[in-house]
C-alpha positions as CSV (number, residue, x, y, z in Angstrom):
1,M,40.1,29.6,53.7
2,L,43.2,30.6,51.9
3,V,45.3,28.3,54.1
4,Q,43.1,25.3,53.3
5,T,43.2,26.1,49.6
6,R,47.0,26.3,49.6
7,M,47.3,23.2,51.6
8,L,45.0,21.2,49.4
9,S,47.0,22.2,46.3
10,I,50.1,20.4,47.6
11,D,48.9,17.0,46.4
12,P,45.5,16.8,44.7
13,S,45.4,13.0,45.0
14,A,45.6,13.3,48.9
15,R,42.9,16.0,49.3
16,S,40.7,14.0,51.7
17,R,43.6,13.0,53.9
18,L,45.0,16.6,54.0
19,N,41.5,18.0,54.7
20,T,41.1,15.5,57.6
21,V,44.4,16.6,59.1
22,F,43.3,20.2,58.7
23,V,40.0,19.7,60.4
24,V,41.4,17.6,63.2
25,D,44.1,20.2,63.9
26,N,41.3,22.9,64.1
27,F,39.5,20.8,66.7
28,I,42.6,20.2,68.7
29,G,43.6,23.9,68.6
30,G,40.0,24.8,69.7
31,S,40.1,22.4,72.6
32,I,43.5,23.6,73.8
33,G,42.3,27.3,73.5
34,S,39.2,26.5,75.5
35,T,41.2,24.8,78.2
36,L,43.7,27.6,78.4
37,A,40.9,30.2,78.5
38,G,39.4,28.4,81.6
39,V,42.8,28.3,83.3
40,F,43.5,32.0,82.6
41,W,40.0,32.9,83.7
42,Q,40.5,31.1,87.0
43,A,43.9,32.8,87.4
44,G,42.5,36.4,87.2
45,G,39.4,36.8,85.2
46,W,39.1,39.1,82.1
47,P,42.3,41.1,82.6
48,V,44.5,37.9,82.7
49,L,42.5,36.3,79.9
50,M,42.9,39.4,77.6
51,I,46.7,39.7,78.4
52,A,47.1,36.0,77.5
53,A,45.1,36.5,74.3
54,A,47.3,39.4,73.3
55,V,50.5,37.4,74.0
56,V,49.1,34.5,72.0
57,T,48.3,36.9,69.1
58,C,51.6,38.7,69.2
59,I,53.9,35.7,69.1
60,P,52.8,34.5,65.6
61,L,52.7,38.1,64.5
62,A,56.3,38.6,65.6
63,I,57.3,35.3,63.8
64,W,55.6,36.4,60.6
65,F,57.2,39.9,60.8
66,T,60.7,38.5,61.2
67,Q,60.3,35.9,58.5
68,R,58.8,38.5,56.2
69,N,61.8,40.8,56.7
70,R,64.2,37.9,56.1
71,A,62.4,37.0,52.8
72,L,62.6,40.6,51.7
73,I,66.3,40.8,52.5
74,S,67.1,37.6,50.7
75,E,65.2,38.7,47.5
76,R,67.6,41.7,47.1
C-alpha cells in the first residue's frame, strides 16, 4: 500500500491514470509469475519452484541492499 500511496502523490491530477497503470502492472506481474511457476513446476516440481522463488526474491533484495549502501555513502 505504501508504494501505491507514494506513486499517487507524484501528480494528484493524474491519480486515476497512475492507479490504472499500477493495477495493470499487478495483473501482468501476476500472470508472468503464474506462467513461470507452471514452467518451473514441470521442470522439477517443488524443489525447482522453491529455488526459483528464492532467486526471484534475492535479486531485488540484492539491488535494494546495494542501492541502500550507495545512498548511505553519498549522504556522508
